[in-house]
TORPA-198680 format. One record per residue (C-alpha): x, y, z; residue in three letters; residue number from 1. Coordinates in steps of 0.02 Angstrom, whole numbers, plus 50000, padded with zeros to 5 digits. Example, Ala and Ser with C-alpha at 12.3 -4.5 7.8 and 13.67 -1.06 7.14 Angstrom:
<r><c1>50615</c1><c2>49775</c2><c3>50390</c3><r>ALA</r><k>1</k></r>
<r><c1>50684</c1><c2>49947</c2><c3>50357</c3><r>SER</r><k>2</k></r>
//
This chain:
<r><c1>51789</c1><c2>48124</c2><c3>45481</c3><r>MET</r><k>1</k></r>
<r><c1>51758</c1><c2>48038</c2><c3>45642</c3><r>ALA</r><k>2</k></r>
<r><c1>51875</c1><c2>48148</c2><c3>45739</c3><r>TRP</r><k>3</k></r>
<r><c1>51790</c1><c2>48303</c2><c3>45662</c3><r>PHE</r><k>4</k></r>
<r><c1>51622</c1><c2>48247</c2><c3>45729</c3><r>ARG</r><k>5</k></r>
<r><c1>51693</c1><c2>48211</c2><c3>45901</c3><r>ILE</r><k>6</k></r>
<r><c1>51775</c1><c2>48382</c2><c3>45907</c3><r>THR</r><k>7</k></r>
<r><c1>51613</c1><c2>48468</c2><c3>45854</c3><r>ARG</r><k>8</k></r>
<r><c1>51516</c1><c2>48376</c2><c3>45988</c3><r>ARG</r><k>9</k></r>
<r><c1>51640</c1><c2>48430</c2><c3>46125</c3><r>MET</r><k>10</k></r>
<r><c1>51634</c1><c2>48609</c2><c3>46069</c3><r>LEU</r><k>11</k></r>
<r><c1>51442</c1><c2>48611</c2><c3>46066</c3><r>CYS</r><k>12</k></r>
<r><c1>51438</c1><c2>48533</c2><c3>46242</c3><r>ALA</r><k>13</k></r>
<r><c1>51560</c1><c2>48665</c2><c3>46306</c3><r>ALA</r><k>14</k></r>
<r><c1>51454</c1><c2>48805</c2><c3>46227</c3><r>ALA</r><k>15</k></r>
<r><c1>51296</c1><c2>48738</c2><c3>46305</c3><r>GLU</r><k>16</k></r>
<r><c1>51377</c1><c2>48719</c2><c3>46475</c3><r>THR</r><k>17</k></r>
<r><c1>51440</c1><c2>48901</c2><c3>46465</c3><r>ALA</r><k>18</k></r>
<r><c1>51269</c1><c2>48966</c2><c3>46414</c3><r>ALA</r><k>19</k></r>
<r><c1>51177</c1><c2>48874</c2><c3>46556</c3><r>ALA</r><k>20</k></r>
<r><c1>51137</c1><c2>48989</c2><c3>46707</c3><r>PRO</r><k>21</k></r>
<r><c1>51237</c1><c2>48965</c2><c3>46866</c3><r>VAL</r><k>22</k></r>
<r><c1>51132</c1><c2>48890</c2><c3>47009</c3><r>ALA</r><k>23</k></r>
<r><c1>51114</c1><c2>49019</c2><c3>47147</c3><r>LYS</r><k>24</k></r>
<r><c1>51139</c1><c2>48977</c2><c3>47335</c3><r>SER</r><k>25</k></r>
<r><c1>50996</c1><c2>48969</c2><c3>47460</c3><r>ARG</r><k>26</k></r>
<r><c1>51056</c1><c2>49128</c2><c3>47546</c3><r>TRP</r><k>27</k></r>
<r><c1>51060</c1><c2>49227</c2><c3>47383</c3><r>GLU</r><k>28</k></r>
<r><c1>50881</c1><c2>49167</c2><c3>47341</c3><r>ARG</r><k>29</k></r>
<r><c1>50822</c1><c2>49219</c2><c3>47513</c3><r>LEU</r><k>30</k></r>
<r><c1>50910</c1><c2>49390</c2><c3>47500</c3><r>LYS</r><k>31</k></r>
<r><c1>50829</c1><c2>49428</c2><c3>47332</c3><r>ASN</r><k>32</k></r>
<r><c1>50658</c1><c2>49373</c2><c3>47386</c3><r>SER</r><k>33</k></r>
<r><c1>50516</c1><c2>49494</c2><c3>47432</c3><r>LYS</r><k>34</k></r>
<r><c1>50540</c1><c2>49463</c2><c3>47615</c3><r>ALA</r><k>35</k></r>
<r><c1>50726</c1><c2>49491</c2><c3>47603</c3><r>GLY</r><k>36</k></r>
<r><c1>50706</c1><c2>49655</c2><c3>47508</c3><r>VAL</r><k>37</k></r>
<r><c1>50579</c1><c2>49713</c2><c3>47637</c3><r>TRP</r><k>38</k></r>
<r><c1>50694</c1><c2>49671</c2><c3>47783</c3><r>CYS</r><k>39</k></r>
<r><c1>50842</c1><c2>49757</c2><c3>47702</c3><r>ARG</r><k>40</k></r>
<r><c1>50741</c1><c2>49913</c2><c3>47672</c3><r>SER</r><k>41</k></r>
<r><c1>50678</c1><c2>49913</c2><c3>47854</c3><r>LEU</r><k>42</k></r>
<r><c1>50855</c1><c2>49896</c2><c3>47921</c3><r>LEU</r><k>43</k></r>
<r><c1>50909</c1><c2>50037</c2><c3>47809</c3><r>SER</r><k>44</k></r>
<r><c1>50770</c1><c2>50148</c2><c3>47873</c3><r>ASP</r><k>45</k></r>
<r><c1>50818</c1><c2>50110</c2><c3>48055</c3><r>TYR</r><k>46</k></r>
<r><c1>50999</c1><c2>50144</c2><c3>48018</c3><r>LYS</r><k>47</k></r>
<r><c1>50960</c1><c2>50312</c2><c3>47939</c3><r>ASP</r><k>48</k></r>
<r><c1>50847</c1><c2>50355</c2><c3>48087</c3><r>ALA</r><k>49</k></r>
<r><c1>50978</c1><c2>50310</c2><c3>48218</c3><r>CYS</r><k>50</k></r>
<r><c1>51108</c1><c2>50413</c2><c3>48117</c3><r>LYS</r><k>51</k></r>
<r><c1>50989</c1><c2>50561</c2><c3>48117</c3><r>ASP</r><k>52</k></r>
<r><c1>50965</c1><c2>50544</c2><c3>48305</c3><r>MET</r><k>53</k></r>
<r><c1>51150</c1><c2>50547</c2><c3>48338</c3><r>VAL</r><k>54</k></r>
<r><c1>51177</c1><c2>50694</c2><c3>48225</c3><r>VAL</r><k>55</k></r>
<r><c1>51027</c1><c2>50787</c2><c3>48303</c3><r>GLY</r><k>56</k></r>
<r><c1>51091</c1><c2>50750</c2><c3>48483</c3><r>ALA</r><k>57</k></r>
<r><c1>51260</c1><c2>50825</c2><c3>48439</c3><r>ARG</r><k>58</k></r>
<r><c1>51184</c1><c2>50980</c2><c3>48359</c3><r>GLU</r><k>59</k></r>
<r><c1>51052</c1><c2>51009</c2><c3>48501</c3><r>ARG</r><k>60</k></r>
<r><c1>51118</c1><c2>50930</c2><c3>48663</c3><r>PRO</r><k>61</k></r>
<r><c1>50993</c1><c2>51022</c2><c3>48774</c3><r>LEU</r><k>62</k></r>
<r><c1>50842</c1><c2>50957</c2><c3>48680</c3><r>LYS</r><k>63</k></r>
<r><c1>50917</c1><c2>50784</c2><c3>48675</c3><r>ALA</r><k>64</k></r>
<r><c1>50948</c1><c2>50783</c2><c3>48864</c3><r>SER</r><k>65</k></r>
<r><c1>50769</c1><c2>50841</c2><c3>48897</c3><r>VAL</r><k>66</k></r>
<r><c1>50700</c1><c2>50703</c2><c3>48787</c3><r>TYR</r><k>67</k></r>
<r><c1>50812</c1><c2>50574</c2><c3>48865</c3><r>GLY</r><k>68</k></r>
<r><c1>50759</c1><c2>50629</c2><c3>49039</c3><r>THR</r><k>69</k></r>
<r><c1>50577</c1><c2>50617</c2><c3>48995</c3><r>LEU</r><k>70</k></r>
<r><c1>50599</c1><c2>50446</c2><c3>48918</c3><r>LEU</r><k>71</k></r>
<r><c1>50699</c1><c2>50386</c2><c3>49069</c3><r>GLY</r><k>72</k></r>
<r><c1>50571</c1><c2>50452</c2><c3>49188</c3><r>GLY</r><k>73</k></r>
<r><c1>50430</c1><c2>50368</c2><c3>49094</c3><r>ALA</r><k>74</k></r>
<r><c1>50527</c1><c2>50200</c2><c3>49094</c3><r>TRP</r><k>75</k></r>
<r><c1>50558</c1><c2>50220</c2><c3>49286</c3><r>ALA</r><k>76</k></r>
<r><c1>50374</c1><c2>50257</c2><c3>49317</c3><r>CYS</r><k>77</k></r>
<r><c1>50320</c1><c2>50108</c2><c3>49213</c3><r>PHE</r><k>78</k></r>
<r><c1>50432</c1><c2>49985</c2><c3>49302</c3><r>HIS</r><k>79</k></r>
<r><c1>50393</c1><c2>50052</c2><c3>49479</c3><r>THR</r><k>80</k></r>
<r><c1>50207</c1><c2>50062</c2><c3>49453</c3><r>LYS</r><k>81</k></r>
<r><c1>50119</c1><c2>49962</c2><c3>49593</c3><r>PRO</r><k>82</k></r>
<r><c1>50002</c1><c2>49823</c2><c3>49547</c3><r>ASP</r><k>83</k></r>
<r><c1>49848</c1><c2>49745</c2><c3>49626</c3><r>TRP</r><k>84</k></r>
<r><c1>49945</c1><c2>49624</c2><c3>49736</c3><r>SER</r><k>85</k></r>
<r><c1>50045</c1><c2>49769</c2><c3>49812</c3><r>SER</r><k>86</k></r>
<r><c1>49884</c1><c2>49859</c2><c3>49850</c3><r>PHE</r><k>87</k></r>
<r><c1>49814</c1><c2>49708</c2><c3>49944</c3><r>GLU</r><k>88</k></r>
<r><c1>49979</c1><c2>49694</c2><c3>50041</c3><r>ALA</r><k>89</k></r>
<r><c1>49982</c1><c2>49877</c2><c3>50088</c3><r>VAL</r><k>90</k></r>
<r><c1>49797</c1><c2>49871</c2><c3>50139</c3><r>LEU</r><k>91</k></r>
<r><c1>49827</c1><c2>49719</c2><c3>50250</c3><r>LEU</r><k>92</k></r>
<r><c1>49978</c1><c2>49803</c2><c3>50328</c3><r>GLU</r><k>93</k></r>
<r><c1>49881</c1><c2>49966</c2><c3>50365</c3><r>ARG</r><k>94</k></r>
<r><c1>49737</c1><c2>49864</c2><c3>50435</c3><r>SER</r><k>95</k></r>
<r><c1>49854</c1><c2>49769</c2><c3>50555</c3><r>ASN</r><k>96</k></r>
<r><c1>49932</c1><c2>49933</c2><c3>50611</c3><r>GLN</r><k>97</k></r>
<r><c1>49766</c1><c2>50003</c2><c3>50660</c3><r>LEU</r><k>98</k></r>
<r><c1>49711</c1><c2>49837</c2><c3>50743</c3><r>ALA</r><k>99</k></r>
<r><c1>49862</c1><c2>49850</c2><c3>50861</c3><r>LEU</r><k>100</k></r>
<r><c1>49795</c1><c2>50018</c2><c3>50931</c3><r>LEU</r><k>101</k></r>
<r><c1>49656</c1><c2>50042</c2><c3>51051</c3><r>SER</r><k>102</k></r>
<r><c1>49495</c1><c2>50111</c2><c3>50972</c3><r>PRO</r><k>103</k></r>
<r><c1>49514</c1><c2>50265</c2><c3>51090</c3><r>TRP</r><k>104</k></r>
<r><c1>49673</c1><c2>50324</c2><c3>51010</c3><r>ILE</r><k>105</k></r>
<r><c1>49644</c1><c2>50279</c2><c3>50827</c3><r>ARG</r><k>106</k></r>
<r><c1>49631</c1><c2>50422</c2><c3>50706</c3><r>ASN</r><k>107</k></r>
<r><c1>49449</c1><c2>50426</c2><c3>50641</c3><r>GLY</r><k>108</k></r>
<r><c1>49495</c1><c2>50467</c2><c3>50464</c3><r>THR</r><k>109</k></r>
<r><c1>49623</c1><c2>50334</c2><c3>50447</c3><r>SER</r><k>110</k></r>
<r><c1>49516</c1><c2>50201</c2><c3>50530</c3><r>ASP</r><k>111</k></r>
<r><c1>49360</c1><c2>50246</c2><c3>50427</c3><r>GLY</r><k>112</k></r>
<r><c1>49455</c1><c2>50248</c2><c3>50262</c3><r>HIS</r><k>113</k></r>
<r><c1>49539</c1><c2>50078</c2><c3>50295</c3><r>VAL</r><k>114</k></r>
<r><c1>49380</c1><c2>49997</c2><c3>50359</c3><r>GLN</r><k>115</k></r>
<r><c1>49287</c1><c2>50055</c2><c3>50202</c3><r>ASN</r><k>116</k></r>
<r><c1>49421</c1><c2>49980</c2><c3>50090</c3><r>LEU</r><k>117</k></r>
<r><c1>49421</c1><c2>49817</c2><c3>50185</c3><r>VAL</r><k>118</k></r>
<r><c1>49231</c1><c2>49806</c2><c3>50173</c3><r>LYS</r><k>119</k></r>
<r><c1>49235</c1><c2>49836</c2><c3>49984</c3><r>LEU</r><k>120</k></r>
<r><c1>49377</c1><c2>49710</c2><c3>49961</c3><r>HIS</r><k>121</k></r>
<r><c1>49279</c1><c2>49578</c2><c3>50057</c3><r>ASN</r><k>122</k></r>
<r><c1>49129</c1><c2>49610</c2><c3>49952</c3><r>GLU</r><k>123</k></r>
<r><c1>49226</c1><c2>49599</c2><c3>49788</c3><r>GLY</r><k>124</k></r>
<r><c1>49183</c1><c2>49776</c2><c3>49740</c3><r>CYS</r><k>125</k></r>
<r><c1>49359</c1><c2>49841</c2><c3>49715</c3><r>LEU</r><k>126</k></r>
<r><c1>49432</c1><c2>49858</c2><c3>49541</c3><r>ARG</r><k>127</k></r>
<r><c1>49607</c1><c2>49887</c2><c3>49478</c3><r>HIS</r><k>128</k></r>
<r><c1>49655</c1><c2>49974</c2><c3>49315</c3><r>ALA</r><k>129</k></r>
<r><c1>49830</c1><c2>49997</c2><c3>49241</c3><r>SER</r><k>130</k></r>
<r><c1>49859</c1><c2>50151</c2><c3>49140</c3><r>LEU</r><k>131</k></r>
<r><c1>50038</c1><c2>50122</c2><c3>49092</c3><r>GLY</r><k>132</k></r>
<r><c1>50128</c1><c2>50246</c2><c3>49203</c3><r>LEU</r><k>133</k></r>
<r><c1>50009</c1><c2>50232</c2><c3>49353</c3><r>LEU</r><k>134</k></r>
<r><c1>49876</c1><c2>50121</c2><c3>49426</c3><r>SER</r><k>135</k></r>
<r><c1>49700</c1><c2>50161</c2><c3>49486</c3><r>LEU</r><k>136</k></r>
<r><c1>49588</c1><c2>50073</c2><c3>49614</c3><r>VAL</r><k>137</k></r>
<r><c1>49406</c1><c2>50117</c2><c3>49603</c3><r>TYR</r><k>138</k></r>
<r><c1>49242</c1><c2>50056</c2><c3>49671</c3><r>ARG</r><k>139</k></r>
<r><c1>49116</c1><c2>49948</c2><c3>49581</c3><r>ALA</r><k>140</k></r>
<r><c1>48934</c1><c2>49906</c2><c3>49624</c3><r>ASP</r><k>141</k></r>
<r><c1>48940</c1><c2>49717</c2><c3>49608</c3><r>TYR</r><k>142</k></r>
<r><c1>49057</c1><c2>49574</c2><c3>49626</c3><r>ASP</r><k>143</k></r>
<r><c1>49123</c1><c2>49508</c2><c3>49455</c3><r>PRO</r><k>144</k></r>
<r><c1>49045</c1><c2>49336</c2><c3>49490</c3><r>ASP</r><k>145</k></r>
<r><c1>48871</c1><c2>49405</c2><c3>49525</c3><r>THR</r><k>146</k></r>
<r><c1>48739</c1><c2>49333</c2><c3>49412</c3><r>ALA</r><k>147</k></r>
<r><c1>48614</c1><c2>49478</c2><c3>49436</c3><r>LEU</r><k>148</k></r>
<r><c1>48537</c1><c2>49562</c2><c3>49281</c3><r>TYR</r><k>149</k></r>
<r><c1>48597</c1><c2>49730</c2><c3>49341</c3><r>GLU</r><k>150</k></r>
<r><c1>48774</c1><c2>49666</c2><c3>49350</c3><r>ALA</r><k>151</k></r>
<r><c1>48774</c1><c2>49579</c2><c3>49181</c3><r>ARG</r><k>152</k></r>
<r><c1>48678</c1><c2>49706</c2><c3>49074</c3><r>CYS</r><k>153</k></r>
<r><c1>48799</c1><c2>49813</c2><c3>48976</c3><r>SER</r><k>154</k></r>
<r><c1>48668</c1><c2>49947</c2><c3>48960</c3><r>ASN</r><k>155</k></r>
<r><c1>48664</c1><c2>49972</c2><c3>49144</c3><r>LEU</r><k>156</k></r>
<r><c1>48850</c1><c2>49973</c2><c3>49170</c3><r>SER</r><k>157</k></r>
<r><c1>48933</c1><c2>50124</c2><c3>49252</c3><r>VAL</r><k>158</k></r>
<r><c1>48999</c1><c2>50250</c2><c3>49129</c3><r>PRO</r><k>159</k></r>
<r><c1>49182</c1><c2>50302</c2><c3>49134</c3><r>TRP</r><k>160</k></r>
<r><c1>49130</c1><c2>50482</c2><c3>49170</c3><r>MET</r><k>161</k></r>
<r><c1>49089</c1><c2>50426</c2><c3>49348</c3><r>GLU</r><k>162</k></r>
<r><c1>49265</c1><c2>50359</c2><c3>49377</c3><r>LEU</r><k>163</k></r>
<r><c1>49326</c1><c2>50517</c2><c3>49471</c3><r>PRO</r><k>164</k></r>
<r><c1>49186</c1><c2>50496</c2><c3>49598</c3><r>ARG</r><k>165</k></r>
<r><c1>49223</c1><c2>50311</c2><c3>49619</c3><r>ARG</r><k>166</k></r>
<r><c1>49411</c1><c2>50330</c2><c3>49628</c3><r>LEU</r><k>167</k></r>
<r><c1>49487</c1><c2>50268</c2><c3>49791</c3><r>LEU</r><k>168</k></r>
<r><c1>49674</c1><c2>50268</c2><c3>49766</c3><r>ASP</r><k>169</k></r>
<r><c1>49813</c1><c2>50308</c2><c3>49640</c3><r>VAL</r><k>170</k></r>
<r><c1>49971</c1><c2>50204</c2><c3>49627</c3><r>GLY</r><k>171</k></r>
<r><c1>50123</c1><c2>50295</c2><c3>49564</c3><r>PHE</r><k>172</k></r>
<r><c1>50310</c1><c2>50265</c2><c3>49583</c3><r>VAL</r><k>173</k></r>
<r><c1>50289</c1><c2>50121</c2><c3>49704</c3><r>GLY</r><k>174</k></r>
<r><c1>50164</c1><c2>50209</c2><c3>49820</c3><r>HIS</r><k>175</k></r>
<r><c1>49977</c1><c2>50214</c2><c3>49850</c3><r>TRP</r><k>176</k></r>
<r><c1>49962</c1><c2>50400</c2><c3>49884</c3><r>TRP</r><k>177</k></r>
<r><c1>49785</c1><c2>50418</c2><c3>49949</c3><r>ILE</r><k>178</k></r>
<r><c1>49804</c1><c2>50275</c2><c3>50074</c3><r>LEU</r><k>179</k></r>
<r><c1>49971</c1><c2>50344</c2><c3>50132</c3><r>ASP</r><k>180</k></r>
<r><c1>49896</c1><c2>50518</c2><c3>50158</c3><r>SER</r><k>181</k></r>
<r><c1>49747</c1><c2>50444</c2><c3>50255</c3><r>LYS</r><k>182</k></r>
<r><c1>49866</c1><c2>50350</c2><c3>50368</c3><r>MET</r><k>183</k></r>
<r><c1>49958</c1><c2>50508</c2><c3>50421</c3><r>LYS</r><k>184</k></r>
<r><c1>49954</c1><c2>50522</c2><c3>50615</c3><r>ASP</r><k>185</k></r>
<r><c1>49846</c1><c2>50365</c2><c3>50619</c3><r>PHE</r><k>186</k></r>
<r><c1>49887</c1><c2>50342</c2><c3>50806</c3><r>ASP</r><k>187</k></r>
<r><c1>49822</c1><c2>50519</c2><c3>50855</c3><r>VAL</r><k>188</k></r>
<r><c1>49633</c1><c2>50532</c2><c3>50895</c3><r>ASN</r><k>189</k></r>
<r><c1>49591</c1><c2>50715</c2><c3>50862</c3><r>GLU</r><k>190</k></r>
<r><c1>49419</c1><c2>50692</c2><c3>50943</c3><r>GLU</r><k>191</k></r>
<r><c1>49509</c1><c2>50685</c2><c3>51114</c3><r>GLU</r><k>192</k></r>
<r><c1>49570</c1><c2>50866</c2><c3>51094</c3><r>PHE</r><k>193</k></r>
<r><c1>49421</c1><c2>50950</c2><c3>51020</c3><r>LYS</r><k>194</k></r>
<r><c1>49363</c1><c2>51008</c2><c3>51195</c3><r>HIS</r><k>195</k></r>
<r><c1>49527</c1><c2>51095</c2><c3>51233</c3><r>LEU</r><k>196</k></r>
<r><c1>49556</c1><c2>51277</c2><c3>51199</c3><r>PRO</r><k>197</k></r>
<r><c1>49627</c1><c2>51324</c2><c3>51031</c3><r>ALA</r><k>198</k></r>
<r><c1>49799</c1><c2>51366</c2><c3>51096</c3><r>HIS</r><k>199</k></r>
<r><c1>49812</c1><c2>51192</c2><c3>51171</c3><r>MET</r><k>200</k></r>
<r><c1>49749</c1><c2>51095</c2><c3>51021</c3><r>GLN</r><k>201</k></r>
<r><c1>49895</c1><c2>51149</c2><c3>50913</c3><r>ALA</r><k>202</k></r>
<r><c1>50062</c1><c2>51078</c2><c3>50959</c3><r>THR</r><k>203</k></r>
<r><c1>50233</c1><c2>51132</c2><c3>50904</c3><r>SER</r><k>204</k></r>
<r><c1>50395</c1><c2>51031</c2><c3>50898</c3><r>PRO</r><k>205</k></r>
<r><c1>50514</c1><c2>51057</c2><c3>51047</c3><r>PRO</r><k>206</k></r>
<r><c1>50661</c1><c2>51172</c2><c3>51033</c3><r>SER</r><k>207</k></r>
<r><c1>50840</c1><c2>51118</c2><c3>51045</c3><r>VAL</r><k>208</k></r>
<r><c1>50855</c1><c2>51175</c2><c3>51225</c3><r>GLN</r><k>209</k></r>
<r><c1>50704</c1><c2>51077</c2><c3>51277</c3><r>ASP</r><k>210</k></r>
<r><c1>50772</c1><c2>50922</c2><c3>51195</c3><r>VAL</r><k>211</k></r>
<r><c1>50939</c1><c2>50939</c2><c3>51281</c3><r>GLU</r><k>212</k></r>
<r><c1>50859</c1><c2>50971</c2><c3>51448</c3><r>MET</r><k>213</k></r>
<r><c1>50746</c1><c2>50818</c2><c3>51433</c3><r>ASN</r><k>214</k></r>
<r><c1>50897</c1><c2>50711</c2><c3>51388</c3><r>GLU</r><k>215</k></r>
<r><c1>50995</c1><c2>50775</c2><c3>51534</c3><r>ARG</r><k>216</k></r>
<r><c1>50849</c1><c2>50746</c2><c3>51653</c3><r>LEU</r><k>217</k></r>
<r><c1>50828</c1><c2>50570</c2><c3>51584</c3><r>HIS</r><k>218</k></r>
<r><c1>51015</c1><c2>50529</c2><c3>51609</c3><r>LYS</r><k>219</k></r>
<r><c1>51009</c1><c2>50598</c2><c3>51787</c3><r>GLU</r><k>220</k></r>
<r><c1>50858</c1><c2>50492</c2><c3>51828</c3><r>SER</r><k>221</k></r>
<r><c1>50968</c1><c2>50333</c2><c3>51803</c3><r>TRP</r><k>222</k></r>
<r><c1>51101</c1><c2>50393</c2><c3>51926</c3><r>LEU</r><k>223</k></r>
<r><c1>51110</c1><c2>50317</c2><c3>52100</c3><r>ALA</r><k>224</k></r>
<r><c1>51033</c1><c2>50420</c2><c3>52242</c3><r>VAL</r><k>225</k></r>
<r><c1>51154</c1><c2>50483</c2><c3>52379</c3><r>ASN</r><k>226</k></r>
<r><c1>51068</c1><c2>50488</c2><c3>52552</c3><r>VAL</r><k>227</k></r>
<r><c1>51202</c1><c2>50608</c2><c3>52624</c3><r>GLU</r><k>228</k></r>
<r><c1>51174</c1><c2>50738</c2><c3>52484</c3><r>ASP</r><k>229</k></r>
<r><c1>50989</c1><c2>50732</c2><c3>52508</c3><r>GLU</r><k>230</k></r>
<r><c1>51008</c1><c2>50759</c2><c3>52695</c3><r>ALA</r><k>231</k></r>
<r><c1>51122</c1><c2>50912</c2><c3>52666</c3><r>LYS</r><k>232</k></r>
<r><c1>50998</c1><c2>50982</c2><c3>52540</c3><r>GLU</r><k>233</k></r>
<r><c1>50854</c1><c2>50958</c2><c3>52665</c3><r>THR</r><k>234</k></r>
<r><c1>50953</c1><c2>51047</c2><c3>52805</c3><r>LYS</r><k>235</k></r>
<r><c1>50998</c1><c2>51188</c2><c3>52686</c3><r>THR</r><k>236</k></r>
<r><c1>50818</c1><c2>51212</c2><c3>52634</c3><r>MET</r><k>237</k></r>
<r><c1>50760</c1><c2>51209</c2><c3>52819</c3><r>GLU</r><k>238</k></r>
<r><c1>50894</c1><c2>51338</c2><c3>52864</c3><r>GLY</r><k>239</k></r>
<r><c1>50838</c1><c2>51453</c2><c3>52724</c3><r>ASN</r><k>240</k></r>
<r><c1>50659</c1><c2>51437</c2><c3>52782</c3><r>GLU</r><k>241</k></r>
<r><c1>50707</c1><c2>51482</c2><c3>52962</c3><r>ASP</r><k>242</k></r>
<r><c1>50801</c1><c2>51636</c2><c3>52903</c3><r>ASN</r><k>243</k></r>
<r><c1>50653</c1><c2>51693</c2><c3>52797</c3><r>VAL</r><k>244</k></r>
<r><c1>50534</c1><c2>51669</c2><c3>52946</c3><r>SER</r><k>245</k></r>
<r><c1>50657</c1><c2>51767</c2><c3>53063</c3><r>GLY</r><k>246</k></r>
<r><c1>50667</c1><c2>51915</c2><c3>52943</c3><r>GLU</r><k>247</k></r>
<r><c1>50477</c1><c2>51921</c2><c3>52934</c3><r>LYS</r><k>248</k></r>
<r><c1>50463</c1><c2>51929</c2><c3>53125</c3><r>GLN</r><k>249</k></r>
<r><c1>50590</c1><c2>52070</c2><c3>53132</c3><r>VAL</r><k>250</k></r>
<r><c1>50496</c1><c2>52164</c2><c3>53002</c3><r>GLN</r><k>251</k></r>
<r><c1>50334</c1><c2>52143</c2><c3>53097</c3><r>ASN</r><k>252</k></r>
<r><c1>50410</c1><c2>52207</c2><c3>53259</c3><r>ASN</r><k>253</k></r>
//
């Protein structure tokens, strides 16, 4: 009977061991958790979206190319957008360019615009705003460190509707466009030519023949002067003048 009891105990232990649940690994528990299920569903959605994009690009290549061009242009504009430090550097460079010129030959529009920007910058009244694809520089009434009531009260702040009137420059694709346009012909003072006739105020670029003639005369100016040739030319000119005077005397007689 002893062996029967031992055998029965062994069979019961084996049955209990088979009925006990198998311990799951840490990865399986994480995969079956709520966070794991949410991540798997999210990846599945992204997979389906990418698959639909590829299928749509194959079916409509023109539409896909247009969208790709727009996205690429937006990305390029975002990464080439000038910031506040670039505006300060450009303003300093333009101011130095005008400072190297005499006040008599500076363009009044360029000088006035740059001097106004420098004055506002020194007063702390310039503001910079980034709009994603472009940057704006506009004028404010007070320095940000000013402790006046008018500068601190939110009810007296300038509304955004007045931004177009306060706008000073637009930064786009690595350039500050208003400042660049104001600096066009910065070394030409138009006030010097306002007293001239209308046909002399407007200038036109030289033709190809004029450029070639100027280059030829410039090269000839560097040649050595031959005294004998000049003497022959002088004698020839004097002989021509004597012949002309003799013909006039004959005609008078």
